[in-house]
Every structure is written in C-alpha cells, then in structure tokens.
C-alpha positions as CSV (number, residue, x, y, z in Angstrom):
1,M,-12.0,-2.7,8.4
2,T,-9.4,0.0,7.6
3,D,-6.2,-1.8,6.7
4,I,-5.5,-2.6,3.0
5,R,-5.0,-6.3,3.6
6,N,-8.6,-6.7,4.7
7,I,-9.8,-4.3,2.0
8,I,-8.3,-6.7,-0.6
9,A,-9.7,-9.8,1.2
10,K,-13.2,-8.4,1.3
11,R,-13.2,-7.6,-2.4
12,V,-11.9,-11.0,-3.3
13,A,-14.7,-12.7,-1.2
14,D,-17.3,-11.1,-3.5
15,F,-16.0,-13.3,-6.4
16,F,-17.1,-16.4,-4.7
17,E,-20.2,-18.0,-6.1
18,A,-22.5,-20.3,-4.2
19,G,-21.4,-23.9,-4.1
20,T,-17.8,-23.2,-4.9
21,L,-14.9,-25.3,-3.6
22,A,-12.0,-22.9,-3.1
23,N,-8.5,-22.9,-1.9
24,L,-7.0,-20.1,0.1
25,G,-3.2,-19.5,0.3
26,I,-1.4,-17.9,3.2
27,G,-1.2,-14.2,4.0
28,I,-3.9,-11.9,2.6
29,P,-5.8,-14.8,0.9
30,S,-6.3,-16.5,4.4
31,L,-8.3,-13.4,5.5
32,V,-10.9,-14.0,2.7
33,A,-12.5,-16.7,4.9
34,N,-13.6,-13.9,7.3
35,Y,-15.7,-12.2,4.6
36,I,-17.6,-15.1,3.0
37,P,-21.3,-15.1,3.9
38,A,-22.4,-18.3,5.5
39,D,-25.5,-18.6,3.2
40,K,-23.3,-18.9,0.1
41,N,-22.4,-22.5,1.0
42,I,-18.7,-22.1,0.1
43,T,-16.4,-25.0,1.0
44,L,-12.8,-24.0,1.6
45,H,-9.8,-26.3,1.0
46,S,-6.5,-26.0,2.9
47,E,-3.6,-27.7,1.2
48,N,-2.2,-29.1,4.4
49,G,-5.1,-31.5,4.5
50,F,-8.7,-30.5,5.2
51,I,-11.8,-29.0,3.8
52,G,-14.4,-26.9,5.7
53,L,-12.0,-24.1,6.7
54,G,-13.8,-21.4,8.6
55,P,-13.1,-17.9,9.9
56,N,-10.1,-17.1,12.1
57,P,-10.7,-18.1,15.7
58,E,-11.4,-15.5,18.4
59,E,-8.4,-14.4,20.4
60,G,-7.7,-16.8,23.2
61,L,-9.6,-19.7,21.5
62,E,-6.9,-20.7,19.1
63,D,-6.2,-24.5,18.7
64,M,-2.7,-25.2,17.4
65,D,-3.9,-28.6,16.2
66,I,-6.1,-26.7,13.7
67,V,-3.9,-24.6,11.4
68,N,-3.8,-23.6,7.8
69,A,-0.9,-24.3,5.4
70,G,1.0,-21.3,6.9
71,G,0.7,-22.7,10.4
72,I,-1.8,-20.0,11.4
73,P,-4.7,-21.1,13.7
74,V,-8.0,-21.4,11.9
75,T,-11.4,-23.0,12.5
76,I,-13.1,-26.0,10.8
77,L,-16.8,-25.6,10.1
78,P,-19.4,-28.4,10.9
79,G,-19.2,-31.0,8.2
80,G,-15.5,-30.4,7.5
81,A,-13.0,-33.2,7.1
82,S,-9.2,-33.8,7.4
83,F,-7.1,-36.1,5.4
84,D,-3.5,-36.9,4.3
85,S,-1.4,-34.9,1.8
86,A,-1.9,-37.4,-0.9
87,T,-5.7,-36.8,-0.8
88,S,-5.3,-33.1,-0.4
89,F,-3.1,-32.8,-3.5
90,G,-5.3,-35.3,-5.4
91,I,-8.1,-32.7,-4.9
92,A,-5.8,-29.9,-6.2
93,R,-4.3,-31.7,-9.1
94,G,-7.5,-33.4,-10.1
95,G,-9.3,-30.3,-11.2
96,H,-11.7,-30.3,-8.3
97,V,-10.9,-26.8,-7.0
98,D,-13.1,-24.2,-8.6
99,L,-11.1,-21.2,-7.5
100,T,-7.9,-20.5,-5.7
101,V,-6.7,-17.2,-4.0
102,L,-3.0,-16.8,-3.6
103,G,-0.5,-14.0,-2.9
104,A,2.3,-13.2,-5.3
105,L,5.7,-11.6,-5.5
106,E,5.2,-10.8,-9.2
107,V,2.6,-11.2,-11.9
108,D,3.0,-10.2,-15.5
109,E,0.8,-9.3,-18.5
110,K,0.8,-12.9,-19.8
111,G,-0.6,-14.2,-16.5
112,N,2.7,-15.7,-15.4
113,L,3.0,-16.0,-11.6
114,A,6.1,-15.8,-9.4
115,S,5.2,-16.5,-5.8
116,W,7.9,-18.5,-4.1
117,N,11.6,-17.6,-4.6
118,V,13.3,-14.4,-3.5
119,P,17.0,-14.4,-4.5
120,G,19.3,-14.4,-1.5
121,K,16.7,-15.6,1.0
122,L,16.7,-19.1,2.4
123,L,13.4,-20.9,1.5
124,P,12.2,-24.4,2.1
125,G,10.9,-24.8,-1.4
126,M,8.0,-23.9,-3.7
127,G,5.3,-25.6,-1.7
128,G,2.0,-26.6,-3.1
129,A,1.2,-23.4,-5.2
130,M,2.5,-24.9,-8.4
131,D,0.0,-27.8,-8.1
132,I,-2.9,-25.7,-7.0
133,V,-2.7,-23.0,-9.7
134,V,-2.5,-25.5,-12.5
135,G,-5.3,-27.6,-11.2
136,A,-7.8,-24.8,-10.2
137,K,-10.4,-23.6,-12.7
138,K,-9.8,-19.9,-11.7
139,V,-6.8,-18.2,-10.1
140,I,-7.2,-14.9,-8.2
141,I,-4.1,-13.1,-6.9
142,A,-4.7,-11.0,-3.8
143,M,-1.7,-8.8,-3.0
144,E,-0.5,-5.3,-2.2
145,H,0.1,-3.4,-5.5
146,M,3.8,-2.6,-4.8
147,T,6.7,-4.0,-2.9
148,R,7.9,-2.7,0.5
149,E,10.6,-0.9,-1.5
150,G,8.0,0.9,-3.6
151,T,8.5,-1.0,-6.9
152,P,5.7,-2.5,-9.0
153,K,4.7,-6.1,-8.6
154,I,2.6,-6.2,-11.8
155,L,5.2,-6.4,-14.6
156,K,5.6,-6.7,-18.3
157,E,7.6,-9.9,-17.6
158,C,8.3,-11.6,-14.3
159,T,11.9,-11.5,-13.2
160,L,11.8,-14.1,-10.4
161,P,11.6,-17.9,-10.9
162,L,8.0,-18.8,-12.0
163,T,5.5,-20.8,-10.1
164,A,3.4,-21.4,-13.2
165,V,2.9,-20.0,-16.7
166,G,-0.2,-18.2,-17.9
167,V,-2.4,-19.2,-15.0
168,V,-3.6,-15.9,-13.4
169,D,-7.1,-14.7,-14.2
170,I,-7.8,-11.9,-11.8
171,I,-5.6,-9.5,-9.7
172,V,-7.0,-7.7,-6.7
173,T,-4.9,-5.0,-4.9
174,E,-5.7,-2.0,-2.7
175,L,-5.8,0.1,-5.9
176,G,-8.1,-1.9,-8.1
177,V,-9.3,-5.0,-9.8
178,M,-7.6,-6.2,-13.0
179,E,-8.4,-9.1,-15.4
180,V,-5.7,-10.9,-17.3
181,T,-6.8,-11.5,-20.9
182,E,-5.1,-12.6,-24.1
183,E,-4.6,-9.0,-25.1
184,G,-3.1,-8.0,-21.7
185,I,-4.2,-6.8,-18.3
186,V,-7.6,-5.0,-18.3
187,L,-8.4,-2.5,-15.6
188,R,-11.9,-3.4,-14.4
189,E,-12.3,-1.5,-11.1
190,L,-10.6,1.4,-9.3
191,A,-10.5,1.8,-5.6
192,P,-12.3,5.0,-4.4
193,G,-10.1,8.0,-4.8
194,I,-7.6,6.3,-7.2
195,T,-7.2,7.6,-10.7
196,K,-6.3,5.7,-13.9
197,E,-3.1,7.7,-14.0
198,E,-2.1,6.7,-10.5
199,I,-2.6,3.0,-10.9
200,Q,-0.7,3.0,-14.2
201,S,2.2,4.9,-12.6
202,K,2.5,2.1,-10.0
203,T,2.2,-0.7,-12.6
204,E,5.0,-1.6,-15.0
205,A,2.8,-3.5,-17.4
206,T,0.7,-1.3,-19.7
207,L,-2.9,-1.5,-18.5
208,I,-5.7,-1.7,-21.0
209,I,-8.2,1.0,-20.0
210,P,-11.8,0.4,-21.0
211,V,-14.3,3.2,-21.5
212,E,-16.2,2.2,-18.4
213,I,-14.4,1.3,-15.2
214,G,-16.2,0.1,-12.1
215,I,-15.7,1.4,-8.5
216,M,-14.1,-1.2,-6.2
217,V,-16.4,-1.8,-3.2
218,I,-14.3,-1.8,-0.1
219,L,-16.8,-1.6,2.8
C-alpha cells in the first residue's frame, strides 16, 4: 500500500468500532471496505440498495450486477441483503447509520460540507449524500488534502454549494487527521514526516494545534 488514496482509506478503517452499521461513499471511501478486519463485525450499507458490502472483487471476478453507488463492482458478504431505494433511504434518513465516510470538494471550519457541485460542469444532481450525512450519527470525510490545482480543500468558509450544514466530525487526508469542534478544526494526528507548519500552509482554515499530536498510522 503506497498510494495516498489507500493510506487515507486504511486510517479511516481504524475508526470503525465493532457492531457498526456504516455507509461508504464513492471514490476513496469505497476503498475503506478493503481494510476492515472481518472479526470486527462491521455491516456496510450502500445507498443504491443493499447492506453487507464487502471488499472489492478480485480482477476477473467482477459481477456488474453487484455494484456500489458509483457503479463500481463490489462484493456482498454472506448474510447481506438487497432492497429498493425507499428502504435504503429509510435506513439513511431514519438515523440507523452509525457512521458514514464520504469524499468532499470542500469542508470548512464550521463542519459545512460541499461535495456535489462544481460550477461549469454538467452533473446529474446531488445524489444521496444530503440524506446520508444528516441521518448518520458520525460523518468522516476521506479526501486528498488539496485540489489537483494545488489549492486547499479545508477552508474558512465553503465557496461551493453546500451538501449540508455543520455535519462533519472528522477529516482524514494524506497529511493528517483533524476533528471539527465548536471551536474550530483541531489537528489530532500528523502523517509521518509532515510538520505542523506544512499542514497549516496547505489549509486555509486556521488549525487548532494542541500540545500533543498523534502520529497517523499508515501501514
């Protein structure tokens, strides 16, 4: 595991507690399923209509009738079940999801999330993220720290249309782990080799730096 997407996914998987019902979004969040130990008894929900989502299938064993919300082939573990969209969103909106992991275009220091609209690009719509982040008990954002253009994604205030207001709890990037609190964004862990000065220079929001900062486990 050397690429940053998998580094992020592996760290996020460590947040999962035994018995959790969790939802995974598309992109980096979908990789988290590959790093959840089987003995933790985690049940994963996919918004397109099933629970029991498992690791990505081996190459050549993909079944295009079994895909996640992004249309990517996945697996269903024994005991899993599929159902219609009404039931799937009943699970999400009804407060039954303990934790959701989603990507983001922008997050700000108030926990606001922008994850669906890029001006000038043709998009089908917001999708189910607005329902999931409001219904879930905890929201973890798994994303690269900066855009492809090299600009910060963690801002003082989101500039893009919001998915939801004040919902983000944890942010995990390749540079570190941050917690959104009432006071602002607290730096909890730094990736090996990353300094406080470097992560702050790549973050528009002013990070709250505690006296003790953990080291992000990436292996």
